[in-house]
Every structure is written in C-alpha cells, then in structure tokens.
C-alpha positions as CSV (number, residue, x, y, z in Angstrom):
1,D,158.6,-17.6,79.1
2,A,162.1,-17.6,78.4
3,L,161.6,-14.2,76.8
4,D,159.8,-12.8,80.1
5,Q,162.9,-14.8,82.4
6,M,165.9,-13.0,80.1
7,S,164.4,-9.6,80.7
8,Q,164.0,-10.2,84.1
9,A,167.8,-11.2,84.4
10,A,168.1,-8.2,82.2
11,E,166.1,-5.7,85.1
12,H,167.9,-7.6,87.3
13,S,171.7,-7.2,86.1
14,I,170.9,-3.0,85.6
15,T,169.3,-2.5,88.9
16,K,172.9,-4.3,90.1
17,C,175.2,-2.0,88.8
18,E,172.9,1.2,89.3
19,D,173.3,-0.1,93.2
20,Q,176.8,-0.7,93.2
21,L,177.5,2.9,91.8
22,R,175.1,4.5,94.4
23,E,176.5,2.9,97.4
24,E,180.1,3.7,96.8
25,A,179.3,7.4,95.8
26,Q,177.0,7.1,98.7
27,E,180.5,6.1,100.8
28,D,182.7,8.3,99.3
29,S,180.3,11.3,100.4
30,R,180.1,10.3,103.4
31,C,183.9,10.3,104.2
32,H,184.1,13.5,102.5
33,D,181.6,14.7,104.7
34,R,183.2,13.4,108.2
35,F,187.2,13.8,106.8
36,G,186.6,17.6,104.5
37,D,189.4,19.1,102.7
38,R,192.0,16.1,104.2
39,W,189.7,14.0,102.0
40,N,191.1,15.4,98.9
41,R,189.8,12.7,95.9
42,T,187.7,13.6,93.0
43,P,184.4,12.5,94.3
44,S,182.4,10.2,92.7
45,D,179.9,12.0,90.5
46,Q,183.0,14.2,89.2
47,V,184.7,10.8,87.6
48,P,184.5,10.5,84.1
49,H,183.1,8.1,83.4
50,S,179.7,6.7,81.3
51,F,178.5,4.0,83.2
52,F,175.4,5.5,84.0
53,T,174.4,6.5,80.4
54,Q,175.4,3.3,79.2
55,L,172.9,1.8,81.7
56,Q,170.7,4.1,80.9
57,Q,170.4,3.4,77.4
58,Y,170.1,-0.5,78.1
59,R,167.4,0.3,80.2
60,E,166.0,2.2,77.4
61,K,166.1,-1.1,75.3
62,L,164.8,-3.4,77.6
63,N,161.6,-1.4,78.3
64,L,161.1,-1.5,74.6
65,A,162.2,-5.2,73.9
66,N,158.8,-5.7,77.1
67,E,156.7,-3.7,74.9
68,T,157.8,-6.1,72.1
69,N,157.1,-8.4,74.6
70,A,153.6,-7.8,75.5
71,K,152.4,-7.6,72.0
72,L,154.0,-11.0,71.5
73,R,151.7,-12.4,74.2
74,R,148.5,-10.7,72.9
75,K,149.0,-12.0,70.0
76,I,149.6,-15.8,71.5
77,D,146.4,-14.7,73.9
78,A,144.7,-14.1,71.4
79,I,144.6,-17.7,69.3
80,D,141.6,-20.3,70.8
81,A,142.6,-22.3,73.5
82,A,141.1,-25.3,71.7
83,V,142.4,-24.4,68.5
84,F,146.0,-23.7,69.7
85,D,146.0,-27.1,71.6
86,A,145.5,-28.4,68.1
87,V,147.9,-27.0,66.2
88,S,150.5,-26.5,68.6
89,K,150.0,-30.9,70.4
90,K,148.2,-33.1,67.5
91,T,149.8,-34.8,64.9
92,K,149.2,-34.3,61.8
93,E,147.4,-37.9,62.1
94,E,145.1,-37.0,64.6
95,L,144.5,-33.6,62.5
96,E,143.5,-35.1,59.5
97,A,141.2,-37.6,61.3
98,D,139.7,-34.4,63.4
99,L,139.1,-32.8,60.5
100,R,137.1,-36.5,59.0
101,S,135.2,-35.8,62.1
102,T,133.6,-33.1,60.9
103,S,133.0,-34.3,56.6
104,A,131.2,-31.9,54.7
105,T,128.8,-34.6,53.8
106,P,127.1,-36.2,56.8
107,G,126.0,-40.2,56.7
108,Q,123.2,-41.4,56.7
109,S,123.3,-41.9,61.0
110,R,124.5,-38.1,61.9
111,L,121.6,-37.0,59.5
112,A,119.3,-39.5,61.0
113,A,120.3,-38.1,64.8
114,D,119.0,-34.5,63.8
115,P,115.4,-34.5,64.9
116,K,114.7,-32.0,62.7
117,I,115.4,-34.0,59.9
118,E,114.6,-37.5,61.5
119,A,110.8,-35.7,61.7
120,A,110.6,-34.1,58.3
121,R,111.9,-38.1,57.4
122,I,108.4,-39.3,58.6
123,R,106.7,-37.1,57.7
124,C,107.2,-37.4,53.5
125,A,107.1,-40.9,54.0
126,E,103.5,-40.7,55.9
127,A,102.5,-38.4,52.9
128,V,103.9,-41.2,50.7
129,D,102.0,-44.3,52.1
130,Y,98.7,-42.1,52.4
131,L,99.1,-41.5,48.1
132,Q,99.4,-44.9,47.3
133,A,96.4,-46.4,49.7
134,E,94.6,-43.2,47.8
135,L,95.7,-44.7,44.2
136,A,95.1,-47.8,45.4
137,N,90.8,-46.9,45.9
138,V,90.8,-44.9,42.8
139,K,92.6,-47.4,41.0
140,E,89.8,-50.0,42.3
141,E,86.6,-47.4,42.0
142,V,87.9,-46.9,37.9
143,E,88.1,-50.9,37.6
144,S,84.6,-51.1,38.9
145,S,83.5,-48.7,36.8
146,R,85.0,-50.5,33.8
147,Q,83.6,-53.7,34.4
148,N,79.6,-52.4,35.0
149,A,79.6,-51.2,31.4
150,L,81.7,-53.7,29.6
151,Q,79.0,-56.0,31.4
152,E,76.2,-54.0,29.9
153,N,74.8,-54.2,26.7
154,P,74.0,-50.9,24.6
155,T,72.6,-52.2,21.2
156,P,68.7,-53.9,22.7
157,S,68.7,-50.1,24.2
158,L,69.4,-48.1,21.4
159,L,66.9,-50.2,18.9
160,Q,64.3,-50.0,21.1
161,R,64.3,-45.9,20.5
162,Q,63.5,-43.6,18.3
163,E,65.4,-40.9,18.8
164,D,68.8,-39.2,17.4
165,L,71.6,-41.8,17.7
166,D,73.8,-39.3,18.7
167,A,71.6,-38.1,21.6
168,A,71.0,-41.9,23.0
169,V,75.0,-42.6,22.7
170,Q,76.0,-39.3,24.8
171,E,72.7,-40.0,27.3
172,L,74.3,-43.9,27.7
173,L,78.0,-42.5,28.2
174,A,76.8,-40.0,30.6
175,A,74.9,-42.7,32.4
176,H,78.9,-44.5,32.7
177,S,80.7,-41.2,33.2
178,N,81.1,-41.8,37.2
179,T,81.5,-38.3,37.9
180,S,82.4,-39.3,41.8
181,V,85.6,-41.5,40.4
182,L,86.6,-38.5,38.1
183,E,86.7,-35.9,41.5
184,S,88.8,-38.7,43.5
185,I,91.2,-38.5,40.8
186,Q,90.8,-34.9,40.6
187,S,90.9,-34.4,44.3
188,L,94.3,-36.5,44.5
189,Q,96.3,-33.7,43.5
190,T,95.3,-31.6,46.7
191,R,94.7,-34.4,49.2
192,C,98.0,-36.3,48.7
193,L,100.2,-34.9,46.0
194,E,100.3,-31.5,46.9
195,P,101.3,-32.6,51.5
196,M,103.5,-35.3,49.6
197,I,105.7,-32.4,47.4
198,A,106.2,-30.2,50.9
199,S,107.0,-32.8,53.2
200,F,109.7,-33.8,50.9
201,N,110.8,-30.4,50.3
202,E,110.7,-29.9,54.1
203,W,113.4,-33.0,54.6
204,N,115.6,-31.7,51.7
205,S,115.5,-28.3,52.9
206,A,116.5,-29.2,56.2
207,V,119.4,-32.2,54.8
208,V,120.6,-29.3,52.5
209,A,121.0,-27.3,56.0
210,K,122.9,-29.6,57.7
211,I,125.5,-29.9,54.6
212,G,125.6,-26.5,54.5
213,Q,126.3,-26.2,58.7
214,A,129.0,-29.3,58.3
215,E,130.7,-27.5,55.5
216,N,130.6,-24.5,57.3
217,S,131.9,-26.4,60.4
218,R,134.5,-27.9,58.1
219,Q,135.9,-24.6,56.4
220,G,135.4,-22.5,60.0
221,K,137.9,-25.1,61.5
222,L,140.4,-25.0,58.2
223,H,140.7,-21.4,58.8
224,A,140.8,-21.2,62.3
225,W,143.6,-23.9,62.1
226,D,145.3,-21.9,59.0
227,S,144.6,-18.9,61.4
228,A,146.7,-20.1,64.8
229,A,149.2,-21.7,62.5
230,T,150.6,-18.4,60.6
231,A,150.4,-17.0,64.1
232,L,152.3,-19.6,65.9
233,I,155.0,-19.5,62.8
234,T,155.1,-15.9,63.0
235,S,155.5,-15.6,66.8
236,S,158.0,-18.5,67.3
237,G,160.0,-16.2,64.6
238,E,159.7,-13.1,66.7
239,A,160.6,-15.1,70.1
240,A,163.3,-16.6,68.1
241,E,164.7,-13.3,68.0
242,G,163.3,-11.7,70.8
243,V,165.9,-14.6,72.7
244,A,169.2,-13.3,70.6
245,F,167.9,-10.1,71.5
246,F,168.4,-10.8,74.8
247,S,171.7,-13.1,74.5
248,R,173.0,-10.0,73.0
249,L,171.5,-7.4,75.2
250,L,172.9,-9.7,78.3
251,D,175.8,-10.2,77.1
252,Y,176.8,-6.4,77.4
253,L,175.1,-6.3,80.4
254,G,177.5,-8.5,81.9
255,Q,180.7,-7.1,80.2
256,I,179.6,-3.2,81.8
257,D,179.2,-5.3,85.2
258,Q,182.6,-6.6,85.2
259,Q,183.6,-3.1,84.8
260,I,181.7,-1.5,87.0
261,G,183.0,-4.0,89.6
262,D,186.3,-2.9,88.3
263,Y,185.9,0.9,89.2
264,V,184.4,0.3,92.5
265,F,186.9,-2.2,93.5
266,A,190.1,0.1,92.7
267,R,187.7,3.1,94.4
268,T,187.0,1.2,97.4
269,E,190.6,0.0,97.2
270,E,192.1,4.1,97.5
271,K,188.8,4.8,99.7
272,N,190.4,2.5,102.5
273,G,194.0,3.3,102.0
274,M,193.3,7.1,102.4
275,L,191.6,6.2,105.3
276,R,194.3,3.8,106.9
277,N,196.6,7.0,106.2
278,L,194.3,9.3,107.7
279,Q,193.9,7.4,110.9
280,G,197.6,7.2,111.5
281,S,197.4,3.4,111.3
282,Y,199.0,2.3,108.3
283,G,202.6,3.4,108.5
284,A,202.9,5.9,105.1
285,P,203.7,9.1,105.6
286,H,201.0,12.0,106.1
287,G,199.1,13.1,102.6
288,Q,201.0,10.3,100.9
289,M,198.7,7.2,99.7
290,P,199.5,3.7,99.7
291,S,199.9,1.9,96.6
292,S,197.3,0.0,95.0
293,P,197.4,-2.5,91.7
294,Y,194.4,-0.9,90.4
295,I,195.1,2.5,91.2
296,Q,198.1,4.7,89.2
297,Q,199.6,7.2,90.9
298,S,199.2,10.8,89.6
299,P,202.5,13.1,89.9
300,T,200.5,15.9,90.4
301,G,199.7,15.9,93.9
302,P,198.5,13.1,96.4
303,Y,195.4,11.1,96.1
304,Q,195.1,12.2,92.2
305,A,194.5,8.7,91.2
306,T,194.0,7.7,87.4
307,Y,192.4,4.3,87.3
308,S,192.6,1.6,85.0
309,Y,188.5,1.2,84.3
310,Q,188.7,3.8,82.4
311,A,190.0,2.7,79.5
312,Q,188.0,-1.0,79.7
313,S,184.4,1.0,80.2
314,T,184.5,3.0,76.7
315,G,186.1,0.6,74.9
316,A,188.7,1.6,71.9
317,S,185.4,4.1,69.7
318,G,185.1,5.7,73.7
319,S,181.0,4.8,73.5
320,A,179.2,1.4,75.3
321,P,178.4,-1.9,73.2
322,P,175.2,-1.2,71.1
323,A,172.7,-3.9,71.9
324,S,170.5,-4.2,68.2
325,A,167.2,-2.5,68.3
326,P,164.3,-4.6,69.4
327,W,163.1,-7.4,67.2
328,G,159.4,-7.2,65.5
C-alpha cells in the first residue's frame, strides 16, 4: 500500500509538471496569434530546456517501478490467506501450539474419534472374544475326553482277547481318539484365528494411515509456513528497496517541479510585462520590456531574454539527476 501511494504521488507530480509546461506554452501561443510580429519573444516550444525529456525519463522509470510493484503484489497474493495470517500475525508460542495440535503421533482420544479406526477396533475385540470362547469349549471337550480315558481300565479287556496285543492297543486308542475334538481344534484357525488376525490388520492399517495423515499434515503445514515466511522476507526486502527508490524519485521530481515553477513564473512575468507594454498601460517606451528579477535583458534586442532557470534545470553536468533503476 505504501508503494502504491508513493507511485500515485510520483504520477501526480509528473502530471502537474507537464500541465504547467503545456498551459504556459498554450498561453504563449495565444499571445503570438493575437499580436503577431509584435509578440517578438522566443516561442515556448523553442525555448532550450530539457524539462519534457527529464519528465519522460522519470515516467519510464515510474512505469518500470509499477511493473515491479505488480509482481510484488502477486507474490504476496499467492500466499494462502490462513498461512499468511499465521506467519505474519502469530507469535512463536502460538505457532508452536498450532503445530502441536497437528502432532505426528495422534493420542488415543483422536484415534478413537476416527470412525474407521473405532469400527476396526470393535471388530478386532469381538474376534478376540469369540476365539477365547471357542478355546474354552475345546478345552472342556479335551478335559472330558481325558477323564473318560482315565476312568476306563483297559487291562481286563486286553486279557480276555486272544488276538494280537498291538492290534488291540490300536483299537483301544481309536476308540478314545475323540475325532470331533480334534476337528474342533483344527477348525479354530479358520473359524477364529484368521478372522481375528484380519480384524487386527485392518485396525492396525487404519491407525497407521491416521498417523501418516497427521505426519503429512504436520509436514505440509511446516512447508507452507516455511514457504510463506521466505516469501514474506523476500517481499519485505524488495518493498524496502521500492520505498528507497520512490523516495529518490520523489526527491528528483520535487527538484524539477521547483525548476519548472521558476521557469513558468519567469515566462509569465515576461508575458505580463510585454502585455502591459503592448497595451500602453505600463508607461515604458514602446518596444522595451520592463525589467523583472527573473529575466535578464539581452543586448541583442528587445524581449530577447535569457532565463535563470536554464542553469538550474540542467545542473552542473547539463542533464537531469538520474533516479536509479527499479528494484527486483
């Protein structure tokens, strides 16, 4: 905003100087048209000065500066509003607190608040409960089978049989193998263990994803803050250079404005004196211009005046004081 205001002030100053020169030249042209050959002074458009050239140079520099202003404005506008407010208005403590709220390791309360994670956790807990219940049933069946086998004495049966002893033992073992118990044990994996593992993996994946999202969010926020801070620092430096440039430009424009004011005042004084002379109201002899502190009489003839502004407008080197090039 400060750069825009300084740019407007520079534009106003250049326009004011140009208007003063044009108005003086138009008044001089009207006098030439009115009095013809009797208006025998150098026309304004032939007076040797470099005011218009200097003003044109300053306007070109102003245009380049305005382009730099626009680039700087676009750079600032490109920063996200929320990020810009964070890095430009918040204190260090506030930024650290904001970062902690986006922790890479979410707490239990934040995990429980996630519907996907909570649903997976419930399914996993139900699978564990089911597995424990089935294991309890199998344990009961195994224990019952063991007690039955212990209570039966196989010796009398073996002694009464005349067949091979090994075959009799195998027959006895087969009678107490309890196939249903073995099948129940074997089916635990498919009925309980595999669903429980799947539920646990689902819950674990949801938790890992949540932590990853938090990490990405944290890293993204840090990156955004870093980019915004870098842009702000760079822009602040460029803005400071811009303020220095416009300050110099306005100083130069103030000087040329003073010089043009002196020039226009001198030409106006000369014009007024000639008008009084031509209209016979001043009392001076016809053809002689009355003296003015801003006009030096030339011995070459009446109204051929030299102006003190000429030495002031060009300076010692004969050229306008240069404003340094736009920044950036």
